[in-house]
N, C-alpha and C positions, 0 to 999 in steps of 0.2 A: 504494500500500500504506500502511495506517495503522500507524505505528510509535511505540511509547512508548519514549523514551530515558531509562533510569534513570541515576542518579548523574551527571546532566548538570552539567558544570563550565562556568562562564562563559567560560573561556578556550578551550574546545573547540567551543562552539556556532557561532561564525562559520566555523570550518573545516568543520563538518558541513553548515551551510547552503550554503556555496560548493560543496562536493562534491555535494550533493543537487540543486542547481539546480531546486528545486521539483518534482522527479519524485515523491517520496514525501511523505506527510503526516506530518511529524515533530512529536511533542509531547515537551517536555522536562520532567522532574521532577528535583529535587535529591536526593530520597530514593533510597537503595540498594534494590535488589530483595531482598525477604525474604518470609517467610511472611506477615508483617503487611501488606506493601505490594503483594503480588502482585495484590490485588483491583483496583488501579489499571489493570491490563492488560485489564480487561473492555472488549470492543468493538474491540480492536486485533488486527491480523493478526500483528504481530511485536513483539518487545521487543529493545532493544539494551542491553547491560550492560557494566560495567567490572569490573576485577579485584577490587574490594572488594564486589561484589554476591554474594549467596548464592543460588545456584540448585541447592539440594539436591533430594533425591528428592521431598519434600513440595511444594516450590515448583514443580517441573516438573509434578507432578500437578495442582496448582492452575491453572497456565498452560494445561494441556490442557483442563481443565474450562471455562476461559474462552474456548476455541477459538483460542488462540494457536498458530500453526503454525511460527513461526521464532524463533530466538534468535541475534542478531548480536552477537558479542563485539567490543568495541573494545580488544582486548588479544591478545597472543600466547598467554599462559598460559590454560589452561582447567580448572585443578584445582578451580575453584569451581563447576563445572557437573557434574551427574550425567549423564554421557553415556549410560550404560546405560539410565537411566530415559527419557531423551529418545528414544533409538532405539526402545525398547519402545512408547512412546506416539506414535511417528511425528512427533516435533517435530524439525525440521532445525536444526542448529547449525553455525555457521561462525565462524572467528576471523580475526585479522589476523596472519598468520604471520611477516611480516618488514617491520615499519614503519620501523625504522631501527636496525640493529645498531651503527651509528656512535654514535648518541646514548647507548646503554647502555655501550658500551665506553669512550667518552670520559669518561663520568661515573666509571667504575671507575678510569680513569687519574687523574682529578682527585682522587678520594678518596685514592688512594695518594700522590700528590704532596703534597697538603695535610697528610696525616698525617706523612709522612716528613720534610718540611721545616718542620713545626710552624707552618704558616701561620696557623692560627686563633689559636693562643696569641700568636704574634708580632703579629698585627694587633690583638688585644685590648690588648696592652701599648702599642702605638703610639697607640691611641685615647686612652690615658690619659697620653700623652707620656712613656712609659717605654721608653727605647731600650736597655735592658739586654739583651744577647744570650746570657746564660748559659742553659744548659739548652735551647738551640734546635738542638742538633747533630742532623743527619740523616746520610744516607749517599748516595754516588753510586749511581744505578740501574745505571750502566754496569758490566757484569761480574757483576751479581747474577743469581741463578737464580729464575725465575718459573714456578710451576706453574699452568697454565691448565686448570681442571677444566670440561670441556665445550668442545669445539672446533668447534661449529656456527658459525652466522653471527656471533653476537656474540663468541664465544670466538676466532674467527679474526681479527676486527678488533683485539681486545685483544692477541692474540699479535703482530700486525704493529706495533702501537704500542710494545709492550715491546721488540721486536726493534730498532725504531728508536732506542731508548735504549741499545742495546748489551747487552741481557740475554740470558742463556741460557734457552731455552724447554724446559720439560717439559710433556707433554700427557697428559691422561687422558680417554678417551671410549670408548663401545662401538664406534665406528668411527674409524679413523685418517684424518686429513686429509693426503693425500699432497702437497698443495701446500705445507702448512706444513712437512712433513718435507723436501721437496726444495729449497724456496726460502728457508726460514727456520730450517733446522737443528733443527726441533723433534724431541725424543726422547720417544716414548710409553713410559710406565712405569706400574707398579701404583700405585694411590693411596697406599698406605702408604709406598712408596719415595719418592714425590714429597714427602709430608709430612715425611719425615726429612731431605730434601735441600734443599727450596726455601726461599729467603729470603722469598718472597712467594707466597701462594696466592690466585688470583682465581677466583671461582665463576661459571659461566655455563651451568648445567644447568636443565632444567625440573623441576618438583616432581612426583614420582610415588612409587610404593611402593618403588622402588629408590634414590631419592635423598633420601627423607625422613631427616633427621639423618645425611646422608652424612658430614658432619664432626662426629664424636662424641667422647666422652671418650677412648676407646681411641686414636683417631688423634691427638688433641691431645697426649696423653702422649708420643707418639713424635715430635712435631714438633721441628724445629730450634729451639733456644732463641732467642727474640728475633725470630721471624718475624712477618710481617704478613698478616692475612686481609682480603680485600675480597669483599663479597657484593652483587652487583647482580642476582642471579637470583631466587630465592624465599626467603622468610624461614626456612621450616622445613627448608631444606637444612642449616642450622646448628642444632646443639643449643645453645640460648642458655645454659642453665645450665653446660654443659661449657665453653663459650667464656668465660664470666665467670670460671670457675675458672682457665682458662688465662691470662687477663689478670691475675688476682690473683697467680698464682705466676710470672708473667713469662715463661712459655713463649711467649705471644703478646705482642709488644711494642705492637701497635696493631691496631685493628679499624675498618674502614670499611664501613658498610652503608647501602644504600638501601632495604632490605626488612627485615622483622622478623616472626618466626613468629607473633606475636600481634597483628599490625597491624590485623586486622579490628575495626572499631569504634574504632580509634585514629587511623590515618592518614586523610588527606583531610578532616580536620575541624579547626576552631579550638577547641581545648580549653584555651586560655590562662587562661580564667576558672574552670576546674574543678579540683578536687583529684584528682590522678592516683591511680589504684588499681592499676596494673600495676607490681608491685615489681621484676620483672626489668628492665623498660624503664627505670624510675627509676634503678636501679643502673647500667645501661649508660650512660644519659644523663649521669650524674654523673662518669663516668671521663674524665680529661683526655686519655687516649690513645684515645678512641673518638669517631669522627665519624659522625653519623647524618644522612642526608637522608631526607625523608618520602616515599619512593617517587615521586620525580620525575625519575629518570634518563631517562625517555622524553620529557621535556618540552622538545622542540625544535620549531621551526617545521616542519622537514622531516618529523619523526615525526608531528606532529599532522595534517599534510596527508595523509600516507600512510595514517594510521589512518582518517581521515574518508573518503578516496577508496575504500579497500578495504571499509569498512563499507557504503558506498552500493553498491559493486560487488556485494557479497554479496546485498544486498536486490534489486538489479536482476536478478541470476541467478535468484533464487527467483520473482520476479514473472513473469519471462519463461520460466520452466521450462528454463533453461539449465544445463548441467553446470558445477559450481563446484569448482575445485581446492582451495578453502579449507574445503570441507565436512568436518566432523568426525564426522558420523553416517552416512556411507556404509557399507554392508555390506562 
């Protein structure tokens, strides 16, 4: 099968090549899929895309006109693909549903620890031989209440990590995880109650019409003063303007994010020589109690191996006409 891999990163190509073992003809381009770059897919059976690619209605129609039959996502999230259009045009789409929940959850824990213990500020001081420890006070995680919003694969791992620190767990999801209830003493509560109670809120939900701006101004106003928010899920789960307001009035004492609602066109690029134009991001990035990583929570050897292997597996299934549990366009 001829496959065009959009948004190909240097670090992932060796993993894809190893997983492929020369079964499919893979061609790599650094450009993201968009209405402008869709033309590159002419002559290919399939395209493989990443979370920063834009596969909207118009793009799907273009891919269909170019006789592309398959879209292989190299991510779990698929909010950047118009699945309705793909189904209507008989283009099959599959994702990588579980590449490494450990990678994401461990990044969430790392963001929390770095913020709480002021590690970035401390390290900056030491690099300048400033060993003053004033204003570096954190708190013990032991005994604190952590609200885990979304208790699927990643949320479950984050819950276990926090339980290991001696935290009390509160959960919010459309389905309760009985293993977390029975073995880790998690208590499921309404989101508003969690926000009023939790010292830390960690987000692990997909982005859809029900979770867009799940954390909004109304909820933030009811939050426990001085709480911390960690988001390694999707950027638009947070209302950034409302979060900035919460940071300014000290309702939120710290924010750790690996994702950002307007990251499209921003993340995965070196913009160090350009003048930033995103005022919200500039404001967030300037705050000393905000820690931002550029959507690299997934970036572990294990996750990259699983992403590559599952992507090739999805292509194999299509080529061989086999049923695929990762298919997103099944009726």
